[in-house]
N, C-alpha and C positions, 0 to 999 in steps of 0.2 A: 343764461349767464354760464360761462365755462371757466373753471379754475383748475389748473394742474397742480397737484400736490407733490412736492418733492421731499418734504420732511415735515416734522410737526409744525403746526402753525406758530408755536412759540419761537421757533428758530427764524422766522421770517422778519426781516427788518425793513423791507421795501415792497410795496404793492404797486403794480403797474396796471392801470385800467386802459383797455384799448378796444378797438373794434376791427372787424374785417380781417384781411389777411395779415395785418400787422401783428396779430397774435402769433402766427406761425413763424414769422421772421424774428420776432423778439425771443420766442422759445428756442429757436435754432441758435441764436447768438448767445443766449444764456447758457445753453449746453456747451458751446464752444469754450466759453471762459470759465465754466464751472461755478457759476454764481448760484449757489444753493440757498442763499438767504433772500432770494427775490421771488415773489409770487406774481404770476401774470393772470389777470382776470379779463376775459373777453366779454364785452357787453354786446349782446346780439341784437337788442332792440333799442334804437336810439330815439324813436318817436312813437308814442310819447315817451319821454325819458323816464326810465324806471328808478326814480329816486328811492323808493322804499327798498327795492332789491339791492341797490348800491349801498345804502346805509346798513342793511343787514350783512352784506358781505364785508364791509369795513369793520364791523364789530367782531368779526371772526379772527381778526389779526391784532391782538392786544399789544404786540411788541413792535408794530410798524412805526418807524420814525419818519419815513418819507412816503408821501402819497403822490404819485405821479400820474397824470392823465394825458 
């Protein structure tokens, strides 16, 4: 699982989970618009789905209001 940290985790209000090259496309767009309150997490293994790793990652973002996958 890959996560790019832009600022402190408390400043993040939206977490996007994705896989594949979508990560790089989303990261590029986030940089263009200057969205520093969005974290992107790339899930590298989809089968079997890593529920435990996802739950652990979600707990790292206490101020997330929207979780998008």
